[in-house]
Every structure is written in structure tokens, then in C-alpha cells.
N, C-alpha and C positions, 0 to 999 in steps of 0.2 A: 355197142360198146358197154362193157360191164361198169356199173356205177361204183364209185369209191366206197370202201368200208369206212364209216365214220367212227372215230376212236376217241375215247376219253381216258385221260390218265388220272388215276386216283392216288394222290400222294405226290407232292412236288419236291421231293428230296433230290440228292445228287444223281441217283440212277435214272430219274425221270427225264433229265436233260438228255441222257444218252438215248433213251427211247424216242424222244421228240426229234433229235437230230437224225436218227435212223429213218424215221417216218418220212422225213423230207426227201429221202433218196429212193423211196419205193412208190412207184405208180400203183394206185389202187388203195392207198391208205391216206386218210385225211384226219388230222388232229382237230377236234372240234371243241374240246373242253378240258379243263384242268380243275381238279378238286383238291383242296387242302384245308385243314382246320385253321391254319394260319393264313389269313387273307393275303398278307404281303407275299408269301411264298407262292400262293396260287396266282396272284396277279403278275408277279415277276416272270414266271414261266409262261403264262398265257400271253403276256405282252411280247415276249421274245418270239413266240410262234403263232401270233395273230389268231388266237382263239379265245373263247369265253372262260372266265374264272369264276369258281364257286367255292363256297366254304361248307356247303351242305350237300351230301351225296344224293339224298332223295330228291332234292330240288333240282339238281343237275339231271338226274335220270328222267324226271318228269318233263323238264323244259327242253332238254337237248335230244333225248331219245337216241343215244348212240347205238351203233351196231355192235361195238366191241369196247372192252375196257382193259387197261393195263393196271393191275393192282400192285402198288408199291408203297404200302403203309407198314407200320410196325407189325412184326410177325404175328402177334396174338390177335390182330384184327383181320388177318387175311381171310379167315372163314366167313366172318360176318359180312365183310365188304364184297367178297366174291359171290356169295349166295344172293345178296341184294342185287348185284349186277346181273347175274344169271336169271333171276326171277323177273327182271325188267327187260329180258330178251337179249341181253348182251352175250357175245362170246367173250371169254376171259383168258388173258395171259396173266398169271399170278407169279410174282417174284418168288424165288426160293428164300428160305425154306417154305414149303407149301403151307404149313400151319404149325401149331405148337402141340397138337395132339393127334393121335390116329383117328379118333372119333370125328374131329373137325375135318380131317382130310376126307373121310368117308362121306360126311354130309355134303361136302363140296362136290365129290364125284357123283353122288346120287342126285343132287340138284341139277348138275349139268345134263345127266341122262334124262331126268324128268322134263327139262326145258328143251331138250334136243339142241344143246349148244356145245360149242367147242370149249374144253377146259385144258389149257396147256400150262406147264410149270416152267418157269424161267431158270433152268440150270444152264447159265450162259457159257460155262466152260466147254460145253459140248459143241459150241460154235466158234471157240477161239482157234485161230489158225494153227497155233503150235500143237494143240491137243488133237485137232483133226488130222494133221500131218502125222503125228505120233501114232494115232490109232490106225491109220492106213498102212504104215510101215509094219506094225505088229500084225495086222490082219493079213498082210501079204504072205506071212510065214517065213520071210527071208532070215529072221533072227531065230527061227526054231520055236520051240514051245516056251511059254512063259513059266518061269520057275517061281518068281516072287516079285512083289512090288513094294516099294517104300514111298510114302508121301509125307513131306514135311511142310508145314505152314507156320512160320514164326513171324510175329509182328507185334509191335506195342499196341495193346488192345484197349487200354484203359483211358482215364480222362484226357481230354484234349485230342484224342485220336479219332473220335466219331461222335455222332449225335448222342445225347444223354440217354435216349430211350434204349439204346443197345445195352446199357448197363442196368436196366430195370427188368428184373425177371418176369414181372407181370406183363410187360409189353414185348420183350424179346424172346421169352420162353426159355432163356438160359443165356450162356455166354458164348465163348469162342467155339464150343462144340456145335451148337445148332446153327451158328452163323458161318464160320470158316470151315468147320468140320464137314458141313454139308457139301462144300466144294470138294474137299478131299475124297469123301465117299463117292461122289459123282465121278471124279477123275479116275479113281481106281476102277470103278465099274465100266467106264468107257474104254479104258485101255485094256482091261482084262476081257472085255466082251461078255460080261456075265454080271449077275446081281449078287449081292451079299446074302449068304446063307446063315452065317452066324457071326457074332462079334463078342470079343472078350477084352476088357480093359478097365480103365479107371479115369476119373477126372479129378481135378484139384482146384482149390481156391486159395491162392497164396498171396494175393494182393490185398494188403490191409484195407479194411473199410469197404471193400467191394462185395456186392451181393450176388455176383455171377462168377462162374468158374473162369479161370485163365489158362488152364491147360487140359489137354486130353491126350490119352495114349491108348491105342487100340490095336488088336490083332484080328484081322478079318479073314474068314474063309468064304470064298465065293462058290456059287452053285456049280461051276465047272471045275472045282478043285483047286484053283489058284488061291494062294494065300498072300496076304498083304499086311503091312503095318502102317499105321497112321499116327503122326504126332503133331499136335498144335500147341504152340507156346506163345502166350500173349503178354509176357512180362517185359522187363527191360532188356530186350534182345535185338540184334540187327534183323532187319526184314529178310526173310528167305522163303521162297516158294519153289519147291523142287520135287519132282516125281521121278523115281528111277525104276526101270523095269529090267529085271534080270532074266535072260533067256538061255536056252541051251546052245545058241550059236551067236551070242553077242549081248550087248547091253544098250539100253536107250535111256537118255536123261533129258528131261525138259523142265523149264522153269524160267525165272527172270532172265537168265543168261542165254535163253534160246533153246533150240533142239540140238542134241548131240547123239550120235550113234556110233557104237563100236561093233564092227562086224568080225565075228570070231575073236581072236586074241589081239587084234589090232587096237590101238588106242582110240579113245573117243574123238570123233571129228564133227565139226559143226555141219548142220544141214540147213540149207537156205529154205525159208518158209515164206510163201507169198502172203503179204498182209491183206487183211480185209476187216470190215467192221463186223464183229460177232453179233451186234444188236441188229444190223441189217439182215444177216442170215436168219436170225431167230424170228424176226417179224415176217420175213418172206415165208418161212415155214408156217407161222401162225395164219397168215393170209391164205396160203394154199389149203390149209385144213378148213378154214371157214368156207372157202369156195368149193370144198369137196374134191379138190384135185389130188389130194393124198391124205393119209391118216394123220392123226396128231403125233407129232414127232416126240414130244415128252409128255405123255398123258398123266392124269391125276394118279393113276395106280403106281407109276414110277415115283412120283413125288412122295406118295404115302409110304412106299417101301424105304425111302431114304429116312423119313421121319421115324419109322419103326426101328431102324438101326440106331439112330441117334438116341432115342428114348431108352432103348435097351442098354446103351452105354451109360446113360445117366443113372439108370437103376443099379448099375454095378459100381457106381462111385461110392466113396466112403460116406458113411452116415453124415448128413448135413451138407453134403457137397452137391446135391442135385439142384436143378433150377428152382428158385423160389423157396428153398427149404431153410 
């Protein structure tokens, strides 16, 4: 019988509870430790899932010696924490965005290679039922060739909507672009079946007193020739998450209201999607990669390419509008 992979969660925020719940459903993964600089957060999560709590990463690595780690700390700390875990012999699943610089992404990739450990990036929308179903429909060819894609993500992004570190450019690496824009870029690539080749656009900072941007608008050209537009708005707007794919023989739309498909000139009709936990699917892929049963589903090189696109967009922003400027 194969022994369980012992896992530590680094960072006890909201997303970590999703990982811990998913782990309970997977035979072969065992949560053994939680680390957070805030002791109460670490203890609360550890108590719920009957494991050890720590406030110091190195102390946990030395005393617990986990086989794998899930890194869910502020974005600018991803590289430091990931590399520390890799050097301690852990396989690592790091939350998106992979890091806040291309150099940090490269250091993470090189460390994983040197240590011969799995490094996977948590672009969770690749496991969401609605996007998996949409990708399968588009890949089947029944709607013809993809003509273009639009992706919209609007949400109130500023105070009282999220932990304060998201609004600190030194910790978050930027604002809505690096956080929610990373999801948009990932969704576009998933549905188009190709990676971004170029990006043109702009970002804006229009919320008084805020140090991170609250909007991003981009035009993307993918390697297979598909073009896409992306807009993220984080001001006082109703929440909206919607991706529309226009094809030569129909249209596909997915978002908060589900998956809809129009075949030919017929109107959009809802498509039933079987629900599942994307976090379970993600961890199953992580476990399979650790065991050598298949390759890494979302490798560091993919995560780095998303960061390259985001940073290119930041560089095109109006002077003074980039992260931390």
C-alpha cells in the first residue's frame, strides 16, 4: 500500500480552508501542519483539521518534514516560501499568481529542477466544472473555429472586500490585474487552447487613496492566431464574471449564470454541467504528479508566462499607474 503524502499548508487564509476540505476527500493526502504568522489563524485552521499549528516556516519544516506544501501567502512571498519548501524536500503547489516578477518565477522553476521536486501553479479555473465543460465543447469543433473571446471580471475590489494586503503593492505586486486578471488570462488561454503571444492595453487607478490599480483593459493575440479582449473593473460596480467565445458556427458564454451555448443562429441555451470540487481535482493532479503517474498539469513555465503577460500590461499603463509606483 502506498503511504500517504504528508502535506503542510503555508498561509491560513480563506483559500486554505478550501484546500484542507479537499484533502479530506482524497485518499493519499494527509494534512499534517499549518503555518501562519498570525498564531490564531494557524491554530484555528489546524484545530478544524486536527493537525499541528506553527508560526515559523523553518520550524515547521524542521520538525514536521512534510512531503509537500501548499503555498497560499501574499503574492510577493510566493518565491521565498516556495524555494524554502523545495529546498526542504517538499513538492509544492503554489497559488496563483505564481510570483510578482519573472525572475522570481524562474528561480522557483530552477529550484524545483535542482531539487527534483514537483512545482505546480494553482490556476484553479482550469478545474472549475463550467470551464472544463466549455473547453470540451470548443475542442470538439462543433461550434467551428474560434473567431474571438471576450472576458469580463467586475467586482468591488477595494476596502472591506478582501484582506488588506491585497491593497499593498509591496505584498500583492499590484491590484486587480495581477489578482483577477490572472484568472482572465488563464481562462482565455484554456478556452482558446493556446498561450498569449502579445498583449496591448492599459491599467488605471481611479479609486482615491488607493495604491493599486482598479481597472485593466487588454487586447490579447494568442499563438494560434485567436484574439481576445479582457476587462477588469474593481470600482463601485455589480459583480460580473463572464467569458464569451464567438465561433464560426455558434457562440458560447460562461460565467456566474452558468454555461450557455448557441449552435448556429439559434439563441443561447443553458447547458447542464455536473458539479464537482475544483480543489479536489487540482489536488488529485498534484498527487498524481508527485507519484510520477503523469506530468505536472500546470507547471511553473505556464505560471511564469501568465506573469510575463501581466507585467507587460503593467508596463503599458499610464505613467504612475503600475504596481508600487
